[in-house]
C-alpha positions in Angstrom: 101.3 132.8 99.4 98.8 131.8 100.3 96.6 135.0 99.5 95.6 137.3 102.5 91.9 137.2 102.3 90.0 140.4 104.2 87.4 138.6 106.1 83.9 140.4 106.0 81.7 142.1 108.7 78.2 141.8 109.2 74.9 143.3 110.2 72.7 141.9 113.2 70.3 139.5 112.6 68.0 138.4 115.4 66.9 135.3 114.7 63.7 135.4 117.0 62.4 138.4 115.1 62.0 136.7 111.8 61.1 132.8 113.3 60.0 131.0 116.3 59.7 127.4 117.1 57.1 125.2 118.8 58.6 122.2 119.2 62.2 123.8 119.8 61.3 127.3 121.4 65.6 128.2 122.5 66.8 127.3 118.9 66.6 130.8 117.4 67.7 132.7 120.0 71.0 130.6 121.2 71.7 130.7 117.2 71.1 134.5 117.9 73.4 134.8 120.8 76.2 132.8 118.6 75.7 134.6 115.8 76.3 138.1 118.4 79.5 136.5 119.1 80.7 135.9 116.0 79.7 139.7 114.4 81.9 141.2 117.6 84.6 138.7 116.8 84.7 139.7 112.9 84.4 143.5 114.4 87.4 143.2 116.5 89.3 141.3 114.0 89.0 144.0 111.6 90.3 146.8 113.8 93.5 145.0 114.8 96.8 145.5 113.4 97.8 143.2 110.3 100.7 141.7 112.5 98.3 141.2 115.1 95.3 139.3 113.1 97.6 135.9 112.6 97.1 135.4 116.3 93.7 136.3 116.5 92.6 133.9 113.4 92.1 130.9 116.2 89.3 132.9 118.2 87.5 133.7 115.1 87.5 130.3 114.0 85.9 129.3 117.7 82.9 131.5 116.8 82.9 130.0 113.5 82.4 126.9 114.6 80.3 127.3 117.5 77.7 129.1 115.6 77.9 127.2 112.2 75.7 123.7 113.7 72.9 126.7 115.0 72.5 127.9 111.5 73.0 124.8 109.4 69.9 123.6 112.1 67.7 126.5 111.5 68.1 125.9 107.4 67.4 122.4 108.0 64.2 123.4 109.6 63.1 125.5 107.4 63.4 123.6 104.6 61.5 120.5 106.5 64.1 117.9 107.3 65.2 116.4 110.0 68.3 116.9 112.6 69.5 113.7 113.8 66.2 112.0 113.7 64.3 115.0 115.4 61.9 116.9 113.6 61.8 120.8 114.3 59.2 122.8 113.9 59.7 126.3 112.5 57.8 128.8 111.1 58.7 131.9 109.6 57.5 135.1 110.9 59.0 137.5 108.0 61.5 136.9 105.2 64.8 137.2 106.7 66.8 140.1 105.7 70.8 140.0 106.5 73.8 142.7 105.4 77.3 141.5 104.9 80.1 143.7 104.2 81.2 142.1 100.7 85.6 141.8 100.5 86.1 140.4 96.6 84.8 143.5 94.8 87.1 146.0 93.4 87.1 149.0 95.3 88.3 152.4 94.8 91.6 152.4 96.6 90.9 154.1 100.0 87.2 152.8 100.2 86.0 150.2 102.1 84.2 147.8 100.2 80.0 148.1 99.9 77.7 146.5 102.1 75.5 144.0 100.4 72.2 143.3 101.5 69.9 140.1 100.7 66.7 138.1 101.7 67.4 134.5 102.7 68.9 132.0 105.5 70.9 130.8 102.2 72.6 134.2 102.0 73.6 133.9 105.4 74.9 130.3 105.3 77.1 131.4 101.8 78.8 134.2 103.8 79.1 132.2 106.6 81.1 129.2 104.9 82.9 131.6 102.7 83.8 133.6 105.8 85.2 130.0 107.2 87.3 128.9 104.0 89.0 132.2 104.3 89.8 131.9 108.1 91.6 128.1 107.0 93.1 129.9 104.3 94.8 132.7 106.4 96.2 129.5 109.0 97.7 128.5 106.3 99.4 131.4 105.5 100.0 132.8 108.9 101.7 128.8 109.4 104.0 129.6 106.4 105.5 132.7 107.8 107.5 131.0 110.1 109.6 129.6 107.2 110.8 133.0 106.4 111.6 133.9 110.2 114.5 135.3 111.9 115.6 131.5 113.0 115.2 128.9 110.6 113.4 126.1 111.1 114.6 122.3 111.3 113.7 120.0 108.9 111.6 118.6 110.9 109.7 121.4 112.0 109.7 122.7 108.7 107.8 119.2 107.3 105.4 119.7 110.4 104.5 123.6 109.4 103.9 122.6 105.5 101.9 119.7 106.7 99.4 122.0 108.8 99.3 124.0 106.0 98.2 121.6 103.5 95.3 120.0 105.7 94.4 123.7 106.0 94.2 124.8 102.4 92.9 121.2 101.4 89.4 122.3 104.4 89.6 125.7 102.3 89.0 123.9 99.3 86.1 121.6 100.5 84.7 124.5 101.7 84.7 126.1 98.5 83.7 122.9 96.5 80.4 122.6 98.7 79.4 126.3 97.9 80.3 125.6 94.2 77.6 123.2 94.0 74.8 124.6 97.0 75.2 127.8 94.6 75.3 126.3 91.6 71.7 127.9 90.0 72.1 131.2 91.5 71.9 134.3 88.8 75.4 135.4 87.7 74.0 138.9 86.8 72.1 139.9 90.2 74.2 138.0 93.0 77.2 139.4 94.8 80.6 137.7 94.1 80.8 135.5 97.3 77.5 133.8 96.6 78.4 133.2 92.9 79.0 129.5 91.7 81.7 130.3 89.6 83.9 132.3 91.9 83.9 129.9 94.9 85.1 127.1 92.2 87.6 129.8 91.6 88.6 129.9 95.1 88.0 126.0 95.3 90.8 125.7 92.5 93.3 128.3 93.8 93.6 126.4 97.5 94.1 123.2 95.4 97.2 124.9 93.6 98.7 126.4 96.4 98.2 122.6 98.2 99.7 121.3 95.5 102.7 123.9 95.3 103.2 123.1 99.3 103.7 119.1 98.5 106.9 120.1 96.5 107.9 122.8 98.8 107.6 120.6 101.7 110.8 118.3 99.9 112.3 121.0 97.9 115.3 122.1 99.7 116.7 125.2 97.5 113.9 127.7 98.3 114.9 126.9 102.1 119.1 127.3 101.3 118.3 131.0 100.0 116.2 131.8 102.7 118.8 130.7 105.1 121.4 133.1 103.1 119.2 136.1 103.1 118.7 135.5 106.8 121.1 137.9 108.7 120.6 136.0 112.1 121.4 132.4 110.7 125.3 131.3 111.7 124.8 128.2 110.5 126.8 128.8 107.0 130.1 128.7 109.6 129.5 125.5 110.6 128.7 123.7 107.4 127.2 124.5 104.1 123.0 123.5 103.6 122.7 120.1 102.0 121.1 119.8 99.2 119.9 116.4 98.8 118.7 114.8 95.6 114.8 115.2 94.6 112.6 113.3 92.6 112.7 116.0 90.1 109.7 115.0 87.4 107.6 114.0 89.8 107.9 117.7 91.2 107.9 119.0 87.7 104.4 117.6 86.7 102.7 118.4 90.5 103.9 121.9 89.7 102.3 122.1 86.1 99.5 120.7 88.1 99.6 123.5 90.0 99.7 125.7 87.2 96.7 124.6 85.7 94.8 124.8 88.8 96.0 128.2 88.8 94.8 129.0 85.3 91.2 127.5 85.9 91.2 129.6 88.8 92.2 132.4 86.9 89.9 131.9 84.2 86.6 132.0 87.0 87.4 134.6 88.8 87.9 136.9 85.9 84.3 135.4 84.1 82.6 138.4 86.5 85.0 141.5 85.1 84.2 142.5 89.1 87.2 140.7 91.2 89.0 142.8 93.1 92.2 143.2 91.3 94.7 141.4 93.6 93.5 138.5 93.7 93.9 138.3 89.8 97.1 139.4 89.9 98.2 136.8 92.7 96.3 134.3 90.8 98.3 135.0 87.5 101.6 135.2 89.8 100.9 131.9 91.4 100.5 130.6 87.7 103.9 131.8 86.5 105.8 130.6 89.5 104.4 127.0 89.1 105.5 127.1 85.9 108.8 128.7 86.3 109.3 125.9 88.9 108.5 123.2 86.6 111.1 124.5 84.1 113.9 124.4 87.3 113.2 121.1 88.2 113.5 120.1 84.2 116.7 122.0 84.0 118.0 120.1 87.5 117.1 116.8 85.3 119.3 118.2 82.6 122.2 119.4 85.1 122.2 115.7 86.6 122.5 114.0 83.7 125.5 116.3 82.7 123.8 118.4 80.4 124.3 121.8 81.5 123.8 123.8 78.9 120.1 121.9 78.3 119.9 122.9 82.3 120.3 126.9 81.8 118.1 127.0 79.4 115.2 126.1 81.0 116.6 128.2 83.9 116.2 131.1 81.3 112.5 129.5 80.5 112.0 129.7 83.7 113.1 133.5 84.4 110.8 134.0 81.0 107.6 132.4 82.9 108.5 134.6 85.6 108.4 137.8 83.9 112.0 138.9 83.8 114.6 138.9 81.2 117.3 136.4 81.0 121.1 137.3 81.4 122.4 134.9 78.4 118.8 134.6 76.5 117.9 136.0 73.4 116.1 139.0 75.2 117.5 141.8 76.7 119.8 142.1 79.6 118.3 143.7 82.6 119.7 146.8 83.2 119.6 150.0 84.7 115.7 151.0 85.8 114.9 147.3 85.6 117.1 145.8 87.9 116.6 148.7 90.4 113.0 148.1 90.5 114.0 144.4 91.0 116.0 144.9 93.7 113.8 147.7 95.8 110.8 144.8 95.1 113.1 142.3 96.6 114.0 144.9 99.6 110.3 145.9 100.5 108.8 142.1 100.3 111.8 141.4 103.0 110.5 143.9 105.1 107.2 142.8 105.2 108.1 139.2 105.7 109.9 141.3 109.1 106.7 142.9 110.0 104.4 140.0 109.7 102.2 141.7 108.0 101.3 141.7 103.8 103.8 139.6 102.7 103.5 137.2 99.8 101.4 139.2 97.5 103.3 137.8 94.8 103.1 134.1 95.3 106.3 133.3 95.6 107.4 135.0 92.1 110.6 136.8 94.0 111.7 133.8 95.7 111.6 131.5 93.0 113.1 134.2 91.0 116.6 134.1 93.4 116.5 130.4 93.3 116.8 130.2 89.6 119.5 133.4 90.0 121.4 131.1 92.3 121.5 127.8 89.8 121.9 130.2 87.0 125.2 131.4 88.5 126.4 128.1 89.0 126.2 126.3 86.3 126.9 129.3 84.0 130.4 129.6 86.0 130.8 125.5 85.4 129.6 125.2 81.5 132.2 128.4 81.1 135.0 127.2 82.9 134.6 123.4 82.5 131.6 121.7 80.2 131.5 124.6 77.8 128.0 123.2 76.3 126.0 125.1 73.9 122.9 126.3 75.1 120.1 125.6 72.9 117.0 128.2 72.6 114.1 128.0 75.9 110.9 128.3 73.7 111.1 124.7 71.9 111.8 123.3 75.5 108.9 124.9 77.1 106.4 124.3 74.5 107.0 120.5 74.9 106.6 120.3 78.7 104.0 117.4 79.9 100.8 117.7 81.8 100.9 117.9 85.2 99.6 115.4 88.1 97.2 116.0 91.1 98.7 114.5 93.9 95.3 115.6 96.5 91.8 114.0 96.2 89.1 116.4 96.8 87.9 116.2 100.1 84.2 115.9 100.7 82.7 118.7 103.5 80.8 117.9 105.7 78.1 120.2 106.9 78.3 120.3 111.4 74.8 119.7 113.2 73.8 119.6 116.6 74.0 116.5 118.8 71.1 115.2 120.5 71.9 116.6 123.9 72.2 120.0 122.5 68.6 119.5 120.5 66.8 118.5 123.4 67.7 121.8 125.8 66.4 123.9 122.7 63.2 122.5 123.7 63.2 124.5 127.1 62.0 128.5 126.7 64.0 130.5 126.1 65.6 133.0 128.4 65.3 136.7 127.6 68.1 137.0 129.9 70.9 135.9 127.7 69.9 138.1 124.9 72.9 138.6 122.2 73.9 142.1 121.8 72.5 141.9 118.1 69.4 142.8 119.8 71.0 145.6 121.2 73.1 146.9 118.1 72.3 146.7 114.3 74.8 148.7 113.2 78.2 147.3 111.6 80.6 149.6 112.8 79.3 149.0 116.3 78.2 152.5 117.4 77.2 153.4 120.9 74.0 153.8 122.0 72.5 157.5 121.6 70.6 156.9 125.8 73.1 158.3 127.8 73.8 161.8 125.6 74.7 164.5 128.0 71.5 166.8 128.3 69.1 164.5 127.0 66.0 163.7 128.5 66.5 160.6 130.8 64.7 157.8 130.0 63.0 155.9 132.3 63.3 151.8 132.7 61.3 151.2 135.6 58.4 149.7 133.4 58.8 146.2 132.0 59.4 146.0 128.3 57.3 142.7 126.8 59.0 143.4 123.4 61.4 140.5 123.5 59.3 138.0 126.2 58.5 134.9 125.2 55.1 134.7 126.4 
């Protein structure tokens, strides 16, 4: 949790070759310069090892925040809109042609996702905003990794981590919703996945589901107890046992059901195209399963607090079913042989991923929730076998009568940034061609080196001045 999105890369786009402005002649060049920086940052981020990408996200975010106001100002000028009360005269020389590498399309394993090329500034705006939303989701993911590190965080640190990650996921949700409203008229049959309204709507529902689960995780003591128990470097258990305070179980259960509803909506919208990467679809399905299993666990805790341990065990069995694992004393078969070996091997592999800080959490917390269910199941079965001796009812009728979910987060509107008055005033000056961005020098997506300095090649004279990029 959250999903490990891959950031797209892009080709060169020198705006001065496609548009010019009589009122703000420096605007196209300034936008090209900042886009060149973003393009370079995205290529560098792609080449980093997975364990080093989290620390580079702030650099990517800074480049996006720097470029976005210029890009949206160009879009407003092309649409004839004013920016901070100022009219910008922008004329197209030719139609804008840009290329991005899609990262949501299903591809053959081992191959890079395909590049997609389209015309118009809308295509550029959609991909840049989609990249920004993915960066916020990846930052939330990097924040949550600290909960499973070698040093167990305190209660205050845990709350601060989850609060920050929740804000970042809600920001991603607002951007995806904004994109979905922009792209509502896009032709679904010919467009790429990133610029489809249903894709952005599904990603918005996914971010909201993850943020809703984090509202539960902030006050849920059981995952922290299980993580502390599995942490080999933690020695706090020698001093005192972990505190498990009473929680608002009914509220948390309904929040988990709301998260499951959002995840189900995301799965339906993302699966509609039939072209989405299977790893994302599997993650959304696992998130829905995990959310419903958490709800079953909280209903079981409520039953145990009322003294109905047998019904609590039945709720835990229902939670196991939601996760896709057979119960130990349920009407299903026992987990034996290869099934148990596969489960243990998957858990050890996930622990290794967390230690390395790489592609962890691809199961949306499914195995973590199973560990919590097993811990409570072991405790309650022991109590029920020795003290209470209550009958364990079937779990299916309990799951069928679960209530509807309850939302805790409201949708945050995304406010597109724009250039301030001082920056717009500076754009009235003629452009400085010495500050030309690297978008003019290299149009390759992979950053191949220029061929002018090859050994044995005829030397190219540079004494003659070139007027190709001259403003006058």
